[in-house]
N, C-alpha and C positions, 0 to 999 in steps of 0.2 A: 504494500500499499504506500510505503514511503517513496517508492520509485515511481509511482503513477503520476502522470501529468493530468489526467482524467480529461484530457482535450476531446478525447472520442466520446464522452458522455455529456450530452447537452443537458441533461436534467441534474447534473452532479455539480455542485459548487465545490471546487477544490479547498477553498477556505474553510470548509467544514472541518477539516482534519487539522486539529491544532497542534498535535504532537503525538508522541508514542512513549511507552513504557516497554522496555526490553528486559525481560527478567530471566536470568541464568540461562542464556541461550547457547546453542551451537552455532557460532558465528563463523567457524572455519571447519568444514567438513573433513578436510584432508587427514586429520589424525584417525578417523573412523576407518581409512584404508587399511590401517595396520591392526584392525582389531577383527574378531570373529564376527562382528555386525556385517562386515564388508563380504562374508561368504555368501549372504543374501543378496546385498545391494550390487557387488561386483563393480565397483566404482574404480576407475584409474584415478590417480592423484590429480590429473588434469581436469576429468570430469567433476571430481570433488571440489575442487577449486572454483570451477564455473557455478556450481550450486551454492557456493557459500556466500552469505550475506557481506563477509568481511571482503571479498573481491570487489564488491560494489560501494565500499565505503565513501569513496570520493564522489560518486554519483548521488548517494544518498544525502551526503552533506550539501551538494548543490541543490538538489531537488527539495530538500527540507530545510533551507536557510532561514525560513520564516516560522518554522515549527520547533517547539520544544521537544527534545528527545532525552529521556532518562534511561540510563542503563544501570540496572540494579543486580546485584548478586548477594547470595546469601553468605553469611560469615562461616557456614559449615559445609558449604558446596565444595564440590571435588576442586582440586588446585587447577585442573584444566579449564572448568567453567570460570574460575576467577582470572585465569590468564587471558582468556579469549574475551571476557568482558572488558578488561583492561585494554587489550588491544583495540577492541572495537571503539572505545571511548576517544582514543587518540585521534 
């Protein structure tokens, strides 16, 4: 939603979306390629990167320059979640 310009939707006012709250997300899918989860997904590292919100962070920043974005992570979340949230915040 943050990447949408909504120009194709005549009835939708893009100003209605004032911001977003991203909570403990997987923003970089690449680490999953080295886990058993990828046995089912069968993603290459390149595919995982293309599917990662972190690969779009510059575009998200441009599209959302007038929106407030909060990135939250739990104190007891796994280190990888905390790392990715910190990277997404930059």
